[in-house]
C-alpha positions in Angstrom: 197.7 155.0 -14.6 199.4 155.8 -17.9 200.9 152.9 -19.8 204.6 152.7 -20.9 203.7 153.8 -24.4 202.0 157.0 -23.3 204.9 157.8 -21.0 207.4 157.3 -23.9 205.2 159.6 -26.1 205.2 162.3 -23.4 209.0 162.0 -23.1 209.2 162.4 -26.9 207.3 165.7 -26.7 209.6 166.9 -23.9 212.6 166.0 -26.1 211.3 167.7 -29.1 210.5 170.9 -27.2 213.9 170.9 -25.5 215.7 170.3 -28.8 214.0 173.3 -30.4 214.5 175.5 -27.4 218.1 174.6 -27.0 219.0 174.9 -30.6 217.4 178.3 -30.8 219.1 179.6 -27.7 222.6 178.3 -28.8 222.1 179.7 -32.3 221.2 183.2 -31.0 224.1 183.2 -28.6 226.6 182.1 -31.2 225.3 184.7 -33.7 225.9 187.5 -31.2 228.9 186.0 -29.4 232.5 187.1 -29.4 233.5 184.8 -32.3 232.3 185.1 -35.8 229.0 183.4 -36.6 230.7 181.0 -39.1 234.2 180.7 -37.6 235.8 179.7 -34.2 234.3 177.3 -31.7 230.6 177.3 -30.8 231.6 177.2 -27.2 233.0 180.7 -27.4 229.5 182.0 -27.0 229.5 180.7 -23.5 232.7 182.5 -22.2 232.1 184.9 -19.4 232.7 188.0 -21.6 230.0 187.0 -24.1 226.9 189.1 -24.0 224.6 186.1 -24.1 226.7 183.6 -22.1 223.8 182.7 -19.9 221.6 182.2 -23.0 224.2 179.8 -24.5 224.5 177.8 -21.3 220.7 177.6 -20.9 220.6 176.2 -24.5 223.2 173.6 -23.7 221.3 172.5 -20.6 218.1 172.2 -22.7 219.9 170.1 -25.2 221.1 167.9 -22.3 217.5 167.5 -21.2 216.6 166.6 -24.7 219.1 163.8 -24.8 217.9 162.5 -21.5 214.3 162.7 -22.6 215.1 160.8 -25.8 216.7 158.1 -23.7 213.5 157.8 -21.7 211.4 157.8 -24.9 213.2 155.0 -26.6 211.7 151.5 -26.4 213.2 148.9 -24.2 214.9 147.1 -27.1 217.0 150.2 -27.7 218.5 150.2 -24.2 222.0 150.4 -25.5 221.2 153.7 -27.4 219.4 155.0 -24.4 222.5 154.5 -22.3 224.6 156.3 -24.8 222.2 159.3 -24.9 222.1 159.4 -21.1 225.9 159.6 -21.1 225.7 162.3 -23.8 223.3 164.3 -21.4 225.9 164.1 -18.7 228.6 165.4 -21.0 226.4 168.2 -22.1 225.6 169.2 -18.6 229.3 169.3 -17.7 230.0 171.3 -20.9 227.4 173.9 -19.9 228.5 174.1 -16.2 232.3 174.4 -16.9 233.0 177.3 -19.2 236.1 177.7 -21.3 238.4 180.7 -21.3 238.4 183.3 -24.2 238.8 181.5 -27.5 238.3 178.1 -25.9 241.9 177.1 -26.6 242.6 173.4 -27.1 245.9 171.5 -27.6 248.0 170.8 -29.5 248.1 174.3 -31.0 247.1 176.4 -28.0 247.8 176.4 -24.2 244.6 175.2 -22.5 243.6 175.6 -18.9 242.1 172.7 -16.9 238.6 174.2 -17.4 239.3 174.3 -21.2 240.2 170.7 -21.1 237.1 169.6 -19.1 234.8 171.8 -21.2 236.3 170.6 -24.5 236.4 166.9 -23.5 232.8 167.0 -22.2 231.5 168.6 -25.4 233.4 166.2 -27.7 232.2 163.2 -25.6 228.6 164.4 -25.7 228.5 164.8 -29.5 230.5 161.6 -30.0 228.2 159.3 -28.0 225.1 160.9 -29.7 226.6 159.9 -33.1 227.2 156.4 -31.7 223.5 156.3 -30.6 222.5 157.1 -34.1 224.5 154.2 -35.5 223.2 151.8 -32.8 219.6 152.7 -33.7 220.2 152.6 -37.4 222.3 149.5 -37.7 222.8 147.4 -34.6 219.5 147.2 -32.6 215.9 146.6 -33.4 213.9 149.7 -34.1 210.9 150.8 -36.1 211.6 151.3 -39.8 211.1 155.1 -39.5 213.5 155.4 -36.6 216.0 153.2 -38.5 215.8 155.4 -41.6 216.3 158.6 -39.7 219.2 157.2 -37.7 220.9 155.7 -40.8 220.7 158.9 -42.9 221.8 161.0 -39.9 224.5 158.6 -38.9 225.9 158.3 -42.5 226.1 162.1 -42.7 227.4 162.7 -39.2 230.2 160.1 -39.1 232.5 161.5 -41.8 231.9 165.1 -40.5 232.8 163.9 -37.0 235.9 162.2 -38.3 236.9 165.4 -40.2 236.3 167.5 -37.1 238.5 165.2 -35.0 241.2 165.3 -37.6 240.9 169.1 -37.9 241.4 169.5 -34.1 244.7 167.6 -34.4 246.0 169.1 -37.6 244.5 172.5 -38.1 243.2 173.8 -34.8 240.9 176.8 -34.3 239.9 178.0 -37.8 236.9 178.8 -40.0 237.1 175.3 -41.5 236.9 173.6 -38.1 234.2 176.0 -37.0 232.1 175.2 -40.1 232.6 171.4 -39.5 231.5 171.8 -35.9 228.4 173.7 -36.8 227.5 171.2 -39.5 227.9 168.3 -37.1 225.8 169.9 -34.4 223.1 170.7 -37.0 222.9 167.0 -38.0 222.7 166.0 -34.4 219.9 168.5 -33.7 218.0 167.5 -36.8 218.2 163.8 -35.9 217.1 164.6 -32.3 214.1 166.5 -33.4 212.9 164.0 -36.0 213.5 161.1 -33.7 211.6 162.8 -30.8 208.6 163.5 -33.2 208.6 159.9 -34.2 208.6 158.8 -30.6 205.6 161.0 -29.8 203.4 158.6 -31.7 201.4 156.8 -29.0 201.0 153.2 -29.9 198.5 151.2 -27.7 199.9 148.0 -26.2 199.5 145.0 -28.5 197.0 142.4 -27.5 198.3 139.0 -26.5 197.4 136.0 -28.5 194.9 134.7 -25.9 193.2 138.1 -25.7 192.8 138.1 -29.4 191.4 134.6 -29.4 188.9 135.5 -26.7 187.7 138.5 -28.6 187.3 136.5 -31.7 185.3 133.9 -29.8 183.0 136.6 -28.4 182.4 138.0 -31.9 181.6 134.5 -33.2 179.1 133.8 -30.3 177.4 137.1 -30.8 176.9 136.5 -34.6 175.6 133.0 -33.9 173.0 134.4 -31.4 171.8 136.9 -34.0 
C-alpha cells in the first residue's frame, strides 16, 4: 500500500499535467476567440459564439482539477492552503460550467445577466483564493524552503496585480488595460501552480522515529563488535 508521501507525489504529477494542459487549452482558445488576444476578458473565449468555446471550458476544468490536485498534494501542515485551493477549484468549475454572454459584461459599466454575474463572481473568487493560498504557504504556515520561496515570489507579484485588476473593474471596466492585467495575473497563478506541483512531486520517504534510529544504530554497533 503506497504511503502518504507517494500519494502526494502522484497528486503533484496530476496537478502539473493539468496545469499545463489547462493553460495551453485556454491560451489557444483566447488567441482565436472573439476578443483580441491582448484585450477584453479572457472569459470571452468561452461564450457560445466562440469557435473554441469547448476548448476554453475544457481548459478551465483542467485548471480546476489542478487546484484540487495541488490541495491533495500539500502536506498536512498546509491544510489551510489546501482548503483555499479546494474552494478555488469549486469556483473554477462553476466558472467553466456557467458561460457569460457576448463580451462578458460586468457592472458598474455594463448591464449584466445573472449568468454573467455568476460566471464573473466565480472566476474572481477562484483567482482570489488561489492568491491567498500563495500567501498562506509563503508567509503564514510551515512549508519547505522551496515551497515558501516560490509562494512568496508569486504572492508578492500577484497581490498588486490582483489589486490593480479589482480597481480596474470598478473604475475602468472592459479595456485593453484590464485585459492585460487579467492575463498577467493568470500567468502568475499558472506559473506558481506548475512550479509548486513539480516541487510536490519529489517523493520523500517517511522519516524514521527516534526509537527506530536508535535500534538501527544498536544493530550496527553489535555487528561491528562481532566482526
